[in-house]
C-alpha positions, -999 to 999 in steps of 0.1 A, spaced: 413 239 674 444 246 654 455 214 637 487 207 617 483 181 590 512 162 576 513 139 546 546 124 534 537 91 517 549 101 482 576 124 467 552 154 470 549 163 507 519 181 520 513 201 552 482 221 562 468 243 589 432 240 599 411 259 624 386 232 633 374 221 598 383 254 581 415 253 560 438 282 568 467 271 547 479 242 527 512 236 509 524 208 486 560 206 474 584 182 457 603 170 488 615 137 474 650 132 490 650 165 507 620 159 530 640 158 562 656 191 552 625 209 541 596 198 563 606 218 594 613 249 574 580 247 556 560 242 588 577 272 604 571 293 573 534 283 571 529 291 608 546 325 605 526 335 574 495 327 594 506 347 625 509 315 645 537 298 664 543 261 673 527 268 707 494 276 689 491 241 675 464 222 694 464 189 675 484 170 649 471 147 621 494 125 600 485 105 570 493 69 581 499 52 548 503 31 529 533 47 511 570 53 510 588 38 540 612 67 544 586 94 537 561 80 562 588 74 587 600 111 585 566 127 585 552 106 613 584 111 634 580 149 629 544 146 640 552 125 670 581 148 681 559 179 678 529 163 696 552 151 725 571 184 728 539 206 726 518 181 747 491 180 721 471 150 708 481 132 676 460 109 654 466 92 621 442 83 592 444 61 561 410 72 549 407 88 514 391 118 533 419 116 558 418 153 568 381 154 576 382 120 594 413 129 614 402 164 624 369 149 635 388 124 657 409 152 673 378 173 679 362 143 696 391 141 720 409 112 705 447 109 710 468 80 698 497 95 718 522 78 694 514 76 657 525 45 639 529 43 601 512 17 579 535 7 550 510 -16 532 533 -46 530 557 -66 552 593 -55 553 616 -72 529 646 -80 551 676 -95 534 699 -119 552 731 -104 566 761 -108 544 792 -124 560 
């Protein structure tokens, strides 16, 4: 099973490609405020360098959090969009060994169908200004 992993809870973003539990590729980069601009390009480059295409992905694993609101939102949205468009399962994990745990869940046939982030705290909503 070819699995795409996505972790975007901090300024350093991480993506990986796994064939079952075997790591094929892994990249970490300083995405910070450019995450939305760089994540798709980096996924495409990683796939191409491994002679794969989006259609070869058979499962998606996203780190669920806790972490940066915007980072998690972008990474998990990318994961959800890819899972939906490719019709592949998606799971999330908060575990320190998130990759091992998540890939195990995918290999056991689990599918959350829609990944949801965990931010680690309630939202701080300010009252509307008049």
